[in-house]
C-alpha positions in Angstrom: 102.2 62.4 138.9 102.9 62.2 142.9 100.4 62.6 145.6 102.6 63.7 147.4 102.4 67.3 145.9 101.4 70.2 148.1 98.9 71.3 145.3 98.3 71.2 141.5 100.0 72.8 139.3 98.1 75.7 137.3 98.6 74.1 133.7 97.4 70.5 134.9 94.8 72.3 136.5 93.8 73.6 133.6 94.1 70.7 131.4 92.3 68.6 134.3 89.2 71.1 133.9 89.0 70.8 129.9 89.3 67.1 130.4 92.7 67.1 128.6 94.3 64.4 130.9 94.7 60.6 130.5 92.6 58.1 132.9 95.2 57.6 135.0 96.2 61.5 135.5 92.4 62.3 135.8 91.9 59.9 138.9 95.3 61.1 140.4 93.9 64.7 140.4 90.6 63.5 141.6 92.3 61.8 144.7 94.4 64.9 145.2 91.3 67.2 145.3 89.3 65.0 147.8 92.3 65.6 150.0 93.1 69.6 149.5 90.6 72.0 150.1 92.6 74.8 148.0 93.0 73.1 145.0 89.0 72.2 145.0 88.2 76.0 145.7 90.5 76.9 142.6 88.8 74.0 140.5 85.3 75.1 141.2 86.3 78.8 140.7 87.6 78.0 137.3 84.9 75.9 136.2 82.4 78.8 137.0 84.2 80.7 135.1 84.0 78.5 132.1 80.9 77.9 132.4 80.1 81.9 132.7 81.6 82.6 129.7 80.2 79.8 127.5 76.5 81.2 129.1 77.6 84.9 128.1 78.8 83.8 124.8 75.3 82.0 123.9 73.2 85.0 125.8 74.6 87.6 123.0 74.6 86.0 119.9 73.0 88.4 117.3 70.2 87.6 115.5 70.6 86.5 111.9 69.2 89.3 110.0 71.9 91.5 112.3 74.7 89.4 111.3 73.7 89.9 107.5 73.3 93.7 107.9 76.7 93.9 109.2 78.2 91.9 107.0 76.5 93.6 104.3 78.0 96.8 105.5 81.5 95.2 105.6 81.3 94.3 102.4 80.3 97.9 101.3 83.3 99.7 103.0 85.4 96.8 101.5 84.1 97.7 98.2 84.4 101.3 98.6 88.1 101.2 99.8 88.8 99.0 96.9 87.3 101.5 94.8 89.1 104.4 96.2 92.4 102.4 96.1 91.7 102.1 92.9 90.5 105.6 92.0 93.6 106.9 94.0 96.1 104.4 91.9 94.2 105.2 88.5 94.8 109.0 89.5 98.6 108.7 90.4 98.8 106.6 87.2 97.2 109.3 85.0 99.3 111.8 86.2 102.6 110.4 85.8 101.6 109.5 82.2 100.9 113.3 81.6 103.8 113.9 83.5 105.9 111.7 81.1 104.3 112.7 77.7 105.1 116.4 78.7 108.7 115.5 79.4 109.0 113.9 76.0 107.4 116.5 74.2 109.6 119.0 76.0 112.3 116.7 74.8 111.1 116.7 71.3 110.6 120.4 71.2 113.6 121.1 72.8 115.8 119.0 70.0 113.7 120.3 66.9 114.6 124.0 67.8 118.4 122.7 68.5 118.2 121.4 65.1 116.4 124.3 63.5 119.1 126.5 65.3 121.6 124.2 63.7 120.5 124.1 60.2 119.8 128.1 60.4 123.8 128.5 61.6 125.5 126.3 58.8 123.1 128.1 56.3 124.2 131.6 57.4 127.6 130.5 57.7 127.4 129.5 53.5 126.2 133.4 53.3 129.5 134.5 54.6 132.0 136.4 52.4 134.5 134.2 53.3 132.9 130.8 53.0 134.4 128.7 50.3 132.7 125.3 49.3 134.7 122.8 48.7 133.6 121.9 45.6 132.5 124.5 43.1 130.8 123.2 40.3 127.4 122.9 38.7 128.1 119.8 37.0 126.3 116.9 39.2 129.0 114.3 37.5 131.4 116.2 39.6 129.6 117.0 42.8 128.2 113.4 43.5 131.3 111.5 43.1 133.2 113.9 45.4 131.3 112.6 48.1 132.5 108.6 47.9 134.3 107.7 50.4 133.4 111.0 52.5 129.9 109.9 53.4 128.7 106.2 54.4 125.8 106.6 52.1 124.8 107.9 48.9 122.5 110.2 46.8 121.2 110.9 43.5 121.3 114.5 41.9 119.0 115.8 39.3 119.7 116.8 35.9 119.9 120.6 35.7 116.7 120.0 33.0 115.2 118.6 35.9 115.8 121.2 38.5 112.6 123.8 38.8 112.6 127.0 36.8 115.4 129.5 37.5 117.3 126.6 40.0 120.9 125.5 39.6 123.5 123.7 41.6 126.2 125.7 42.6 128.7 123.5 44.8 128.9 121.3 47.6 130.4 120.5 51.1 130.8 117.9 53.7 129.4 118.8 57.0 127.9 117.7 60.2 124.3 117.4 61.1 123.4 116.1 65.0 126.8 114.8 65.0 126.2 112.7 61.7 127.9 113.2 58.3 126.1 115.1 56.2 126.1 116.5 52.2 125.9 120.1 52.2 124.4 121.2 48.6 124.2 124.6 47.8 121.9 125.9 45.4 120.5 128.9 43.7 116.8 130.0 42.7 116.0 133.5 41.7 119.4 134.4 43.1 118.2 133.3 46.5 121.1 131.0 48.5 119.7 128.0 49.3 121.2 125.2 51.6 120.1 121.5 51.4 121.2 119.5 53.8 121.1 115.0 52.8 122.0 112.7 55.7 121.0 109.1 56.5 118.0 108.6 58.6 118.4 108.8 62.4 116.1 108.5 65.2 116.4 111.7 66.5 114.2 114.7 66.3 111.6 114.4 64.0 111.8 116.5 61.3 108.1 116.8 60.4 108.1 118.8 63.5 111.0 121.1 62.4 109.4 124.8 62.4 108.5 126.2 58.9 110.3 129.5 59.4 112.7 130.5 61.5 114.0 134.1 61.8 112.8 135.0 58.2 114.0 131.9 56.7 112.2 128.7 55.1 113.0 125.2 56.6 111.4 122.4 54.4 112.4 118.5 55.4 111.5 115.7 53.1 112.4 111.7 54.0 112.7 108.8 51.7 113.3 105.0 52.5 117.1 106.1 53.6 117.5 109.9 53.4 116.5 112.6 55.3 116.6 115.9 53.2 116.2 119.3 55.1 116.4 122.7 52.6 116.8 126.4 54.2 116.6 129.8 52.5 114.7 132.8 52.4 113.3 132.1 48.8 109.6 131.6 48.1 108.7 128.6 50.3 106.5 127.2 47.1 110.2 127.4 45.2 112.0 125.7 47.9 109.3 123.1 48.2 109.6 122.4 44.3 113.4 121.8 44.8 113.0 119.7 47.5 110.7 117.5 46.0 112.7 117.0 42.8 115.6 115.6 45.1 113.5 113.3 46.6 111.9 112.1 43.2 115.6 111.3 41.7 116.6 109.0 44.8 117.2 105.4 44.0 114.4 103.2 45.4 115.5 100.7 48.3 
């Protein structure tokens, strides 16, 4: 560092006051200060400011009990803040879960209502005077083979003697239920028309959630390992249940 400079650079001055210069640089600054009144005053002022700051810092050191109380207060506020955040998060999560369950429930209800309406519409279509099933037969050995190659699954039909009292097979047709091929079996019970839909189990509406009645007609459903069976009629519900139970019993186990 040259002695010919007029005044000490502020950064060099700060390093000198903090004792951060090398021995040679320190000696050079001291020689300059001995002959430069302005730089000497700057060093004196900066040194006094540094000393006063340090003294003020020591003067206002809080007692240990104050520090402990302040620390405990900060920890308490932190815990309350965390608890508040967690409570808000849990409340938001609970609200989201309730909304999701509500939406799922609404969708399931909507799907089962649509399925019940589709079943009833098809049953009413079979009651039309213009409706003629593709298979008109009371012989199960005629009805069952007719579906071979038309359905991706098979099912069994009971012997006429195994059917409930005053129940008879009338015919069959090929139909679709929820977009899947299904066997439509036509029965009569005490002269009441019965439509029985047999299809593969599918991941659609829960059949157990179907309404038991719709527009005065009874809807009864059951499942086997591979099949779903749904019957629709205006006959006595107990008689309809007996027919469905008979159809379930004759299905071959997997």
